[in-house]
MDAnalysis code that builds the backbone (N, CA, C; Angstrom):
import MDAnalysis as mda
import numpy as np

u = mda.Universe.empty(246, n_residues=82, atom_resindex=np.repeat(np.arange(82), 3), trajectory=True)
u.add_TopologyAttr("name", ["N", "CA", "C"] * 82)
u.add_TopologyAttr("resid", np.arange(1, 83))
u.add_TopologyAttr("resname", ["MET", "VAL", "ASN", "PRO", "ASP", "LEU", "ARG", "ALA", "GLU", "ALA", "HIS", "ASP", "LEU", "ASP", "VAL", "THR", "VAL", "TRP", "VAL", "GLY", "LYS", "GLY", "GLY", "VAL", "GLU", "PRO", "VAL", "ILE", "GLU", "GLU", "CYS", "SER", "ASP", "GLN", "LEU", "ALA", "ASN", "SER", "LYS", "LEU", "VAL", "LYS", "ALA", "LYS", "PHE", "LEU", "ARG", "ALA", "ALA", "ARG", "GLY", "GLY", "THR", "THR", "VAL", "ASP", "GLU", "LEU", "ALA", "ASP", "GLU", "LEU", "ALA", "GLU", "ALA", "THR", "ASN", "ALA", "GLU", "VAL", "VAL", "GLU", "THR", "ARG", "GLY", "ASN", "THR", "ALA", "VAL", "PHE", "HIS", "ARG"])
u.atoms.positions = np.array([
    [39.452, 149.132, 127.481],
    [38.906, 148.532, 128.585],
    [39.662, 147.602, 129.415],
    [39.966, 147.726, 130.567],
    [40.800, 146.633, 131.269],
    [39.881, 145.410, 131.714],
    [40.599, 144.401, 131.695],
    [39.966, 143.087, 131.916],
    [39.514, 143.100, 133.436],
    [38.132, 142.822, 133.733],
    [37.620, 142.826, 135.205],
    [38.447, 141.854, 135.913],
    [38.881, 140.728, 135.361],
    [39.606, 139.735, 136.120],
    [40.933, 140.296, 136.803],
    [41.478, 141.186, 135.946],
    [42.791, 141.769, 136.532],
    [42.401, 142.700, 137.798],
    [41.266, 143.316, 137.634],
    [40.846, 144.153, 138.917],
    [40.728, 143.141, 140.036],
    [40.092, 142.119, 139.875],
    [39.819, 141.214, 140.855],
    [41.234, 140.624, 141.441],
    [42.088, 140.311, 140.638],
    [43.375, 139.821, 141.114],
    [44.151, 140.938, 141.898],
    [43.918, 142.234, 141.552],
    [44.752, 143.336, 142.176],
    [44.136, 143.652, 143.596],
    [42.959, 143.094, 143.816],
    [42.385, 143.518, 145.112],
    [43.304, 143.067, 146.307],
    [43.790, 141.932, 146.137],
    [44.665, 141.257, 147.340],
    [46.148, 141.407, 147.152],
    [46.442, 142.224, 146.128],
    [47.913, 142.409, 145.893],
    [48.462, 143.460, 146.882],
    [49.881, 143.079, 147.226],
    [50.513, 143.932, 148.157],
    [51.247, 145.097, 147.323],
    [51.338, 146.251, 147.928],
    [52.116, 147.414, 147.315],
    [53.579, 146.916, 147.314],
    [54.245, 147.227, 146.213],
    [55.596, 146.825, 145.961],
    [56.307, 147.865, 145.496],
    [55.777, 149.017, 145.132],
    [56.461, 150.244, 144.557],
    [55.754, 151.386, 145.242],
    [56.753, 152.171, 145.954],
    [56.384, 153.445, 146.703],
    [56.932, 154.623, 145.955],
    [56.063, 155.553, 145.600],
    [56.430, 156.723, 144.912],
    [56.511, 157.885, 146.003],
    [57.609, 158.445, 146.249],
    [57.706, 159.389, 147.286],
    [58.024, 160.802, 146.708],
    [58.664, 161.773, 147.468],
    [58.809, 162.942, 147.064],
    [59.673, 163.153, 145.715],
    [60.475, 162.222, 145.363],
    [61.205, 162.135, 144.114],
    [60.342, 162.274, 142.870],
    [59.124, 161.741, 143.187],
    [58.302, 161.596, 142.048],
    [58.317, 160.237, 141.236],
    [57.798, 160.293, 140.099],
    [57.857, 158.996, 139.395],
    [59.103, 158.591, 138.780],
    [59.953, 159.445, 138.352],
    [61.184, 159.230, 137.811],
    [62.210, 158.153, 138.531],
    [62.404, 158.261, 139.825],
    [63.136, 157.306, 140.553],
    [62.752, 155.913, 140.611],
    [61.342, 155.604, 140.431],
    [60.921, 154.299, 140.448],
    [60.591, 153.622, 139.066],
    [60.872, 154.380, 138.014],
    [60.559, 153.753, 136.562],
    [61.246, 152.422, 136.498],
    [62.434, 152.321, 136.741],
    [63.292, 151.079, 136.345],
    [62.814, 150.009, 137.348],
    [62.581, 150.325, 138.664],
    [61.986, 149.255, 139.404],
    [60.772, 148.694, 139.180],
    [59.803, 149.527, 138.780],
    [58.462, 149.278, 138.392],
    [58.506, 148.470, 137.007],
    [59.324, 148.871, 136.241],
    [59.532, 148.158, 134.907],
    [60.138, 146.832, 135.138],
    [61.087, 146.614, 136.065],
    [61.637, 145.307, 136.324],
    [60.700, 144.344, 136.991],
    [59.861, 144.855, 137.812],
    [58.690, 144.189, 138.520],
    [57.699, 143.793, 137.446],
    [57.335, 144.506, 136.593],
    [56.297, 144.138, 135.529],
    [56.892, 143.045, 134.618],
    [58.181, 143.096, 134.491],
    [58.731, 142.025, 133.664],
    [58.614, 140.688, 134.271],
    [58.422, 140.568, 135.485],
    [58.550, 139.377, 136.329],
    [57.187, 139.049, 136.801],
    [56.114, 140.074, 136.922],
    [54.896, 139.788, 137.537],
    [53.817, 140.328, 136.501],
    [52.599, 139.727, 136.709],
    [51.436, 140.122, 135.780],
    [50.936, 141.453, 136.221],
    [51.111, 141.698, 137.582],
    [50.443, 143.028, 138.097],
    [51.412, 143.576, 139.209],
    [51.462, 145.011, 139.113],
    [52.323, 145.579, 140.131],
    [51.479, 146.712, 140.714],
    [51.420, 146.834, 142.071],
    [50.657, 147.865, 142.812],
    [51.688, 148.777, 143.353],
    [51.406, 150.138, 143.046],
    [52.203, 151.223, 143.520],
    [51.362, 152.171, 144.461],
    [51.873, 152.765, 145.446],
    [51.420, 153.725, 146.339],
    [52.029, 154.957, 146.114],
    [51.334, 156.007, 145.929],
    [51.687, 157.478, 145.809],
    [51.606, 158.244, 147.086],
    [52.810, 158.398, 147.723],
    [52.776, 159.065, 149.118],
    [52.445, 160.593, 148.813],
    [51.915, 161.221, 149.825],
    [51.510, 162.625, 149.895],
    [52.594, 163.337, 149.258],
    [53.929, 163.199, 149.535],
    [54.972, 164.125, 149.060],
    [55.032, 164.037, 147.509],
    [54.678, 162.765, 146.992],
    [54.819, 162.691, 145.447],
    [53.802, 163.354, 144.848],
    [52.631, 163.553, 145.425],
    [51.375, 164.139, 144.665],
    [51.513, 165.545, 144.463],
    [51.999, 166.274, 145.460],
    [52.269, 167.754, 145.199],
    [50.918, 168.364, 144.755],
    [51.054, 168.913, 143.533],
    [49.876, 169.475, 142.952],
    [49.144, 168.669, 141.863],
    [49.507, 167.431, 141.815],
    [48.904, 166.456, 140.826],
    [48.028, 165.465, 141.506],
    [47.342, 164.656, 140.721],
    [46.510, 163.676, 141.153],
    [47.126, 162.373, 141.348],
    [46.594, 161.294, 141.788],
    [46.973, 159.965, 141.648],
    [46.835, 159.429, 140.308],
    [45.706, 159.775, 139.651],
    [45.552, 159.370, 138.260],
    [46.517, 159.852, 137.295],
    [46.857, 161.267, 137.474],
    [47.991, 161.660, 136.595],
    [49.362, 161.063, 136.899],
    [49.728, 160.875, 138.051],
    [50.920, 160.233, 138.342],
    [50.911, 158.786, 137.764],
    [49.671, 158.064, 137.886],
    [49.625, 156.661, 137.469],
    [49.794, 156.642, 135.941],
    [49.179, 157.616, 135.319],
    [49.386, 157.676, 133.775],
    [50.791, 157.841, 133.446],
    [51.411, 158.717, 134.244],
    [52.892, 159.241, 133.871],
    [53.726, 157.852, 134.033],
    [53.521, 157.138, 135.110],
    [54.313, 155.932, 135.382],
    [53.937, 154.769, 134.330],
    [52.734, 154.694, 133.991],
    [52.414, 153.704, 133.076],
    [52.930, 153.966, 131.675],
    [53.064, 155.134, 131.289],
    [53.670, 155.619, 130.033],
    [55.173, 155.311, 130.085],
    [55.751, 155.665, 131.129],
    [57.326, 155.488, 131.187],
    [57.663, 154.070, 131.396],
    [56.628, 153.092, 131.730],
    [57.112, 151.638, 131.824],
    [56.383, 150.788, 130.747],
    [55.805, 151.478, 129.817],
    [54.944, 150.899, 128.619],
    [53.984, 149.831, 129.242],
    [53.317, 150.173, 130.269],
    [52.115, 149.556, 130.918],
    [50.817, 150.159, 130.870],
    [49.848, 149.513, 131.354],
    [48.641, 149.975, 131.387],
    [48.069, 150.075, 132.830],
    [47.366, 151.183, 133.042],
    [46.767, 151.256, 134.489],
    [45.480, 150.455, 134.561],
    [45.545, 149.365, 135.326],
    [44.310, 148.521, 135.617],
    [43.353, 149.312, 136.459],
    [43.693, 149.974, 137.601],
    [42.782, 150.767, 138.288],
    [43.546, 151.659, 139.194],
    [43.115, 152.760, 139.662],
    [43.495, 153.669, 140.765],
    [42.343, 153.591, 141.878],
    [42.874, 153.581, 142.977],
    [41.944, 153.400, 144.059],
    [42.591, 154.141, 145.326],
    [42.142, 155.316, 145.805],
    [42.726, 155.993, 146.817],
    [44.036, 156.550, 146.381],
    [45.143, 156.107, 147.171],
    [46.460, 156.583, 146.804],
    [47.232, 155.602, 146.079],
    [46.547, 154.530, 145.552],
    [47.317, 153.488, 144.937],
    [46.980, 153.114, 143.498],
    [47.672, 152.722, 142.689],
    [47.463, 152.296, 141.375],
    [48.144, 150.929, 140.941],
    [47.305, 150.174, 140.051],
    [47.735, 148.936, 139.709],
    [48.073, 148.880, 138.300],
    [49.176, 148.328, 138.024],
    [49.694, 148.318, 136.585],
    [49.859, 146.858, 135.918],
    [49.668, 146.846, 134.720],
    [49.822, 145.527, 133.918],
    [50.563, 145.878, 132.643],
    [51.275, 144.808, 132.305],
    [52.055, 144.922, 130.933],
    [51.687, 143.554, 130.094],
])
């Protein structure tokens, strides 16, 4: 279970990672670098990235690749914590 305080912090967080038609692979390093320097990182999954998958599936994939935890997904965004 994710700490509810992290969800509250995530509310006003700006998106700093955009996942586009290349999918998760091209943003793994950037997201990982941001997680090393910030407690939380918010990513937006553009329509081109989603294809036949869901935001939840893509968020789980990015979390696994960056050794992070998904704090929450809402709409087309996800928040990560390491």
